[in-house]
N, C-alpha and C positions, 0 to 999 in steps of 0.2 A: 439636527444634522450638524456635524462638526464644522461644515463650511458655511453655515448660516450666519447672517450678520448678528452681532451682539446688540441688545436693545439700547435705546438712547439713554435710559436711566443708568445703565452700567457705565457708559462712556462719561457721563457727568461725574459719577463717583470716581472713575479712573482719573479724570482731569482734576478733581478735588484732591485726590491723594497726591498727584504730582505737585500741585500748588503748595500743599502742606509740606511736602518734603523738600521742595526748592528752598524753603525758608527754615529748614531744620538746622539752625546754626548753633544752638546753645549746647545741646547734650554732648556732641563730640569734643567740645572745648570746655566742658564744665570743670574738669579737674584743673585745667590751666587757670580758669577764672578764679577758682577757689584759692589756689596757691599764690598766683601772681598778683591778682587784684585785691582779694580779700585778705591775703597774708596768712592763710591757714597752713598748718603743717601738713606734710604728706599723709601722715596717719589720720588726721582729722578729715582731710579731703577724701581719703579712701572710705571712711565711715559714712560720710555724707553721700558719696556716689552710691554706696551700697544701700542707703536708705531710699535713694531714688529708685533703685532696682526693686526694693521691697514694695514700694508704692505701686510700681508697674505690675508686679506679680499679683497684688491684691485687686488691681483694677479689672483684671480679666473676668473673673466670675461675677463681680458686681455689674460691670458693663453688659455682660451677657444677659443677666437677669433683667436689667432695665430694657434692653432691646426687645425682650419677649413680653415684658409687662406694659411698657408705655409706648413702644414702637421704635423702629430703627431710626427714623428721621429725628424724633425728639431726642433720642440718646446721642446721636451725632451732634445735633445742635447744642445740647447742653454741655457735652464734653468739650466741644471746641471753645465755647465761651469760658468754661471753667479753666481749661488749659491755658488760654490766653491770659486770664486773670492770674493764674498761678505762676506763669512765666514772668509777668511784670512784678508780682510779689517777690519772687526770688531775685530779680534784678536789683531791688532796693533793700534787700535784707542785709544786715550788717553783723549782728551778733552771731557767733557760731551756732548757738541753740536755735535762733531764729532761722538761720540758713538751713539747718538740718531739717526743721519742720517744713520749711518752704520747699526743699528738694523732694521730700517724701510726698507732699501734696502735688507737686508737679508730675512726679512719676505716676501717681494715682490718676490724676485728671488727664494727663497727656496720652495715656494708652486706653482710656475708657471707651474710646470710639471704635477700637479695632473689632471686637466681636460684632457690633452692630453693622459695621461695614461689610464684614465677611458674610453675615447673615443676609444683608440686603442683596449682595451679589447672588447668593443662592436663591433668593426670592424671585429675582427678575431674569435669571439666566437659566436656560433649559439644562437638565442634568448632563447631557452629552457634551455641552459646551463649557461646563464649569472649570475643568482643568485648564482650558485655554484662557478663560476669563481670569482665573486666579494667577496663572502664569504671567499674563500681560500686566496685571496689577503689581505683582512682585517686581517685574522688570521696570516699571515706571517709578516705583518707590526707590529702587536702587539708582536709577538715572537721576532722580531728583536729589537723592542723598549725596551722590558724587558731586553734583553741582554745588550743593550747600556746603560741603566740606571744603571745596576749593575756595569759594567766595568767603566763607567764614574765616578761613585761615588768613586771607588777605586783609580782612577788616578787623580781625581780633586785635591786631597790634595798635589800631587807632582808637577803637571804641567798642568795648564789650556791651555797653548800654544799648548801642545801636543794634547789636546782634539780638538782644533780648526783645527789643521793640519790633524788629523785623520778623522775628520768629512768631511773636504773638499776632502780628498783622496777617501773616500768611495762614496761620491757624484759623483766624476769623474769616479769611477769604474762603477757605474750605467750607466752613459752616454756611457762609453766604450762598455759595453755589448749591449746596444741598437745600437750603431754605427756598431758593428761587426756582429750582428746576427739578427737584426730586420729590414726588409725593410719597406718602407712607407706603411701604412695601410689605409690611407684616401681614401674613395670611389671617383671614378672619374665619370664624365658624360659619356653617351653613345658615345659622340663624342670624348672622350678621354681627354678632358681638365678638369682640376680641377674646381669644382664649387666655386663661390665666393658670397655666399648669404649674406643677411644683418645680421650683428651681433645683431641687435635689435629684431630679430624674437622671441627669447625666452621671451622677455619682453612684447610681444603682444599676447602671448599664454595664454589665460585666465585659462585653466585647469592646465597648468604647474605652473603658478604663485600661484594658490590656493594650489597646492601641496607643493611648496616652503614655503609658509606661514605656513602651518601645520607642515612641517618638522622643521622650525625655532622654532615654539612653543614647540615641543617635545624636541628639542635640548637645548633650554633655561632651560627647566625643568631638563634635564639630566645633564647639566653642573653646577648644584648646587653643585656637588661634588668638584668644584674648590675652592670655598671660604665658602659658607654658611654651607656646611656639616661639614668641619673640625672645623669651629668656634663653631657650635652647639654641636658637639661631645666633644670638649674641655670643653665647659661650663658645660657639664654633667659628667665631671670627667674622660674622656678618655685621657690618657697621650699621648704625641707625638709618642712614640715608639709603643704604642698600635694602634694608628691611622695608622701608617705606615704598620703594619701587617694586619690590617683590610682592608685598601684600596687595598692591594696587592691581595686580594681575586678577585677583578675585573679582573686583568690580568691573574691570574691563571685559572679562569673559562673560559675566552675567549680562552686561549691556549688549554684547555682540552675539553671544550664542543663544541666550534664552529665547528670543523671538524665532530663531531658526529651529529650535528643539521642541517647541510647544506642540506642533502637529504630531510629531513622533511620540511624545509623551502621552498625549491624550488618546492615542490609539492603543496604548499599552494597558494591560491589566494593572490597576492601581497598586495592589500589594506586591506584584512582581517589580514594578517600577521602584517602589520603596525598598525592596530587597536589594536591587542593584544599586540604589543610592547609598544604602548602608555599607555595601562592599566598597564602593568608590571612596566614601568618606574615610572608612577604616584604612584602606590601602593608601590613600593620599597621605594621611598622617603617619602611617607606617613607613612610607618612603622617607620621611624626615629623619628616621633613625639611621639611614645609610647615606643621607645627603651630606656633602661636605663642600659643595661649590654652589654659587648662585644659580647656575643652570639646573642643578639637581633640585634645589629648593623650589625653583620656578615650576619644574615638572610636578613636584609633589602638590604644590598649591593648585595647579591646574586640575589635577585628578580629584582632589576633594571639592573643588568648586563645581566640577561636573556633577558630583553627588548632590551638592546643594541645588543645582539647577533642576535636577530630577525631583528632589524632595519638595521644594517650595510650592509648586502649583498643585501637586497631588494631595498633600496632607489636608488642606482645607476642603478640597473636593470630597475626600473620603469622609471627613467630619460632617459635611453637608448631607451626604448620602445616608449616613448612620442616624442623623437626627430627625425626629418628627418635625414637620414644618413649623409647628407652633413653638418648638424648642431650639430652633437653629442658633439663636443668640446665646442661650445658656450653654450649648455644646461648644460653640466656638470660644466662649469665655473660659470654659473648663480646659479646653486645649491650650489656651494661653498660659495656663499654669506650667505646662511642659516647657514652653519657651522661656518664661520668666525664671522658672526653677533652674533651668540649665545655666543661665547667666550667673546665678548665685553659686551653683554647685561646681561648675566646670573649673573655675580657678582653684577652688579648694582641692578637688580631686587631682587635678593636674600637678599643682605645686607639691602636694603631699607625696605623690608617686615619684615625681622628679627629684625631690630632696632626699627621700628615703632609699630609693632603689636605682635612680639614675634615668637618663633619657632613653636608653635602650628598652628598659622595662615599660616606660610610659607608651612609647610608640608601638611596641609589640602588643601591649594591652589594647591599643586602638585597633590593630588588625584583628585580634581575637574578638573584640566587641563588635566590629563591623560584620564579621562572618556570623557570629551568634545572632545578631539582630536580623540579618538577612534570612537565616534559617527560620527564625521566629515569625518574620513577616510572611514567608511562604506558607508556613504552617497555619498562620492566622487566616490566610486566604481560603483554607479548607473549612473553616468554621461556618456553621449554618448562618450566623448573623452577617457574614460577608458574601453570601452566595446569591442572594435574591435581591429584588428591587425595593420591596415595601419597607418603609421605615417603621420601627416599633411605636406603638402608641404609648403615651405616658402611663396608662393603666397596666399595659403589658410589662413595662419596665419595673413599675412598683411591685407587681405581683411576681416578677421573676419569670413570667412566661414570655419569652422573647420571640417576636416574629422576625424572619429574615430581613436584613436591611440594606445590604450593599452588594451590587453586582461585582463580579470579578473583572469586568471590563467596563471602563467608563463609557464607552460608546454604546453599551447595551442597556444602560440605566435609563428607563423610559418613564420614570415617575413624572407626573404632570407638574407644571409650574402653576402658581396661583393665577386665578383668572385676571387679577388686576394687572398682570405683567403687560398685557396688550395695551394698557392705557398709559404706560410710561415709556414706550418706545420712542 
């Protein structure tokens, strides 16, 4: 039932994610560290930050496979230890090539835990509650990140080394919480042995790949806030300090609105919620094309933030419903490709259109993309794979004979959770 209490193991993971993000000091200030402390050029710093992103992109599939092969708990523990070590390694790297390698390693190790975390949530939370669980997790991650950004900005002027050490410490604290309080959640076979399915199964699942492609398209549109949006706002007379205040609306709305919106979102059909999300993201960025005052820019940011609030909890819940229980990690890791890929592609797409055709073309394209993606999500909801509850078996995926896997309403998905969930409440 949507009103039922979430299990104890979920809240430990939730608290661990909060601790981890409360100390996420380094990444937001990495470019500043590279240029001001290490003395690298802007171009070199840009390449190094891109290498961090490439490491993060590669970590999703790898971390997902580990979560299914060795378990969620071991993957999270290993990832937190490796991430802390990679953080300290980057802190003391000096030569540009050394820094580049260290940044790529940090990106890889730092995001390796995500598929295991999302899979563990699906393991211990009943299907009808997953949208709420993922929504609360997204909310606390943003809350922690907002805190770390403020504190990191205050401390960065005094000691970047402290930021690296504190970031590593909070990452280890996340791992310690999981080690002490969360047992392994990976489902086991009826014979009692852990299943070892093919890690290629998500990439043979046609409906899932279509869903990843649509998510990537929306994410590329959403991530225009990284480069194209500030460039265009600056070109229209918005000062840097005004931009900082305006973009903060995104974080404030997530912290304030997300908890209030979760119940409404979890009652909606997932594909319809994602269709509305695509429309809101497209419309929000489309409004940028006619905005000329801070108030109008604030309204546009509010609109695409509402789209983000809808999208964030529904997407991992859809992935969890599409995936067989023994492949939840691999599916969540494959979905991470869409998010990582969007961070790499969005700046290229946005600046190319902005430079060649102007801002009106870019923001009009966002409107068209939002509507197109919405139509595609609605059409996807009619596919057989999204209409029923049973997840496809790995054999069905490999053979191409797909069993239906996702209810059109999150509340109606009644697939059972693993028996071990009762032991981790």
